N, C-alpha and C positions, 0 to 999 in steps of 0.2 A: 488589547494592547499587547503586542508580542514582545517579549523581552529576551534576554540572553539565556537565562535559565530554561525557558521554554524551548528554545532551539537546541540547546545542549542536551536536555532530556530527550527531545525528539530524536536526535541524532543517536542517542544511546539505544533508544528502543528500536530504531531502524537497524542498527548494528546487531541487535538481539534477534529480531524477527526475520530477517532476511535469510539466514542460514536454515532456520526452522521451516520457512515456507519452501525453500529449495529441497529440503530433505523429505518433508512430508506431503507436499502438494504438487511438485513439479514431476509429471511423468509424460508419457508420449501423448496422452490425450489432452493435457492441459496447456501445452505449448510453453513458450518461454515466459516465466513468471519473474517480475522484477518489483521491488518496493521503490517507488519514485520519491516519496516524501512522507513525512509524519508531522502532523499538526497536533499540538497539544493545547488544551483549554488552560485558561488563566489559573485554575486551581490545581493543574497538573494531575487531575484525576481521570481524565479521558484522553485517549490518543486516537485520532482519526488517521488510519494507515491507508494511503493511496497506492494502489497497486496497478501495474500495467501488465497486460497479457498480450503476447505476440504469437500468432499462429494458432489460436485456439478458435474452434468453432462455436463453443458455448461458454461465453464469459459469465453469464448470469448463474450457470450451475456451479462454476468454480467459486464465485463469490458467495453463493448459498452454502457451499461447503466450508468456506472460510469462516462464515458467520456462525455456522453451527458449532465449529470447533474452537471458536473464540475463547472459551473457558480454559481449554487445556493449553492453548497458546499463551494465555495470560499467566498461568502457573509457571510455564516454561520461561517466559520473560522475567518473571519475579525472581526465579533462581539464578538468572544471569545478571539482572540489573537490580542492585539493592537501593530501594526508594522507601520512603516513609509510607506511601500509599501506592498500591499496585493499581496502575490505570487500567480502566475499562478499555477494550481494544474494539474499535469500530472499523470495518473495512469498507473502502469505497473503490470504484473504479476510477483511475485518473483520467479526466476528459483530454489532457494534453495531446497525446498522440493522435486521437481521433480529430482533434481540432486542427493539428499541424497537417494531417493528411487532406483534410477539406481545403485549407488554405492552399496546399500544393495543387489541387485539382483546380481551384479558381484561377491560380496563376497560369497553369498550363492552358486553360480555356481562354484566358486573357491574351496569351501569346499567339494563339491560333488566329484570333480574329484581328 
């Protein structure tokens, strides 16, 4: 059950994580990195951060880099967002852009026939 508090804290974490990711992880080889959404668990102790990467050849390597540095990112978020419990950060690739691209391909195929 998602409530107002979950969404509000998710937005705060998204606001804190986004500049950190741009500063530390976005370089010429990683492509354009964006945080699309943050989902909080009901107890607010875990934040699943969905990222979207455009123009990168190796998304899995970037996701692995993010996962390995989740501890330092967690500390940085804790210093920016004052919460009772510092949430565990879990990074995942957002399937939305890939899904949208696939739908566009199917629509183009349907128009050709």
